[in-house]
Each structure stands twice: as C-alpha cells, then as structure tokens.
C-alpha positions in Angstrom: 95.9 113.9 104.6 99.3 113.7 106.5 101.8 110.5 106.3 101.6 108.3 109.4 104.7 107.4 112.0 104.4 104.2 113.5 107.1 105.0 116.6 104.9 108.7 116.9 101.2 108.1 115.1 100.4 104.8 116.6 97.4 105.8 118.3 96.4 108.1 114.8 96.9 105.2 112.8 94.8 103.3 114.6 92.2 105.5 114.6 93.1 106.8 110.9 92.6 103.1 109.3 88.7 102.8 111.9 87.9 106.7 110.2 88.2 104.5 106.8 86.9 101.2 106.3 86.8 101.4 101.7 89.6 102.7 101.9 93.7 101.7 101.7 96.6 101.2 103.1 99.4 102.7 101.8 102.7 101.4 103.3 106.3 102.7 102.2 108.7 100.8 103.2 111.9 102.1 104.0 115.6 103.3 105.6 116.4 105.7 107.2 119.8 105.2 105.4 118.3 104.8 102.1 118.6 108.6 100.3 116.4 107.0 96.9 113.7 106.9 100.1 114.6 110.6 101.7 113.7 111.2 98.1 110.9 109.7 98.1 109.1 110.6 101.0 108.4 114.3 100.4 106.3 112.6 97.1 104.8 110.6 99.2 103.5 113.1 101.8 101.7 114.5 98.4 99.9 112.2 97.5 98.8 111.3 100.7 96.8 114.5 100.9 95.9 113.7 96.6 94.0 111.2 98.6 92.2 111.5 101.7 90.2 108.3 101.4 93.9 106.2 102.1 96.0 106.1 105.3 99.4 106.8 104.3 102.2 105.2 106.6 105.9 105.5 106.7 107.6 102.5 108.0 111.1 102.1 108.7 111.9 98.2 108.1 115.8 98.8 110.8 113.5 100.2 113.1 110.3 98.8 113.2 111.9 94.8 112.2 110.8 92.7 115.7 107.2 93.8 114.3 107.3 93.1 111.0 108.6 89.4 111.1 111.9 87.8 110.7 110.6 87.1 107.0 110.8 90.5 105.8 113.1 90.7 103.1 113.3 94.3 101.5 115.9 94.4 99.4 115.2 97.4 97.4 113.7 101.2 97.5 111.0 102.0 97.6 108.9 98.7 98.4 105.4 99.9 98.8 102.0 97.9 100.2 98.8 98.7 99.4 96.0 96.8 100.8 92.2 97.8 101.4 91.6 98.4 104.7 88.8 95.9 105.6 91.6 93.2 105.5 91.8 90.4 102.9 94.6 90.2 99.9 97.1 93.3 99.3 96.0 95.4 96.0 100.2 95.7 95.0 102.5 94.9 97.4 106.8 94.9 95.7 109.5 97.0 94.4 108.1 100.7 92.6 110.2 102.4 90.8 111.0 105.5 92.7 109.0 108.1 91.5 105.8 108.6 92.6 103.6 108.6 89.6 103.9 105.5 89.4 102.8 105.0 92.9 99.5 107.1 92.2 98.7 105.8 88.3 98.4 102.4 90.4 96.1 103.9 92.9 93.9 106.1 90.9 93.7 102.7 88.4 92.4 100.5 91.8 93.6 97.6 90.2 96.1 94.9 91.2 98.7 93.0 91.1 98.7 89.5 92.6 101.6 88.9 95.0 101.8 85.6 97.4 100.1 86.0 100.5 103.2 84.6 102.4 105.9 86.9 101.1 103.1 90.5 102.6 104.1 91.5 105.9 101.4 91.7 108.4 101.5 95.5 108.6 97.7 96.2 108.9 97.2 93.8 111.8 99.7 95.7 113.3 99.3 98.8 112.9 95.4 97.9 114.4 97.5 96.7 118.0 95.6 93.5 117.2 99.4 91.3 116.1 101.6 90.0 118.7 104.1 93.5 120.2 107.4 92.3 120.8 
C-alpha cells in the first residue's frame, strides 16, 4: 500500500477510502520544516505497506490549514488521527512518540483511546470531498 498526499492524490484518496469501508483512516499531521516528521515518514510508509486494509494519509498542516479549520492546534509531532473509514468517533487523535512501533502496536491491538470529538479535525469529510473547500 502507499501513503497518500492530498495535494497530489485527492481522487486516489477518495477511491482508497471507498475501497476500504471496513478499514481505518490513518493520518499523520506533520509540517514540512519538522525534522522529526521527515524521519517518521519512511516508517509511516513501511507501516502502510503492512496494513493494506487501512488508508494512510500524510497531511502537511501548513499547506492544508484552510481545509483543516482554524481550531486544529498541532503542538507536537507526530500528531496522528486513526478513525474508522465508515465514520464516527476516532479510535485515536493526539501526539505519539516518534517511533513507528508505537503506532503499529496501536493498529494491531485495534483499541481506542477516548478523544473529545470537538478537538478532532474533520479530516475524513474533507478527504471524501464532503467538507467545505476554501
């Protein structure tokens, strides 16, 4: 599997999400200038290859700030969102240690960590083309 980038893969992301109705959307919110993010990206891509039932998306928070909304406040990297493709409450939204094995254990175990839904950006709707384009 691959990691998708909204700036170049918008239609492929929509198709990937439609093809995985029982999968998860796994999003890394990053910044181009962040050295930690650059190091994390290779592991994120390798993890995507090991989890083909899920859709992995890499979103630069500065490039896509208009789509993510004003309330998105990413303070540390990597910040991850794991949400069922079918929608609903996220399984996880927050900062993780920058070790890909932490995310992999979370995905393998399939558990959830409660997150106030008011804090979660509307990434799924935006990627599906249902959110407002600014």
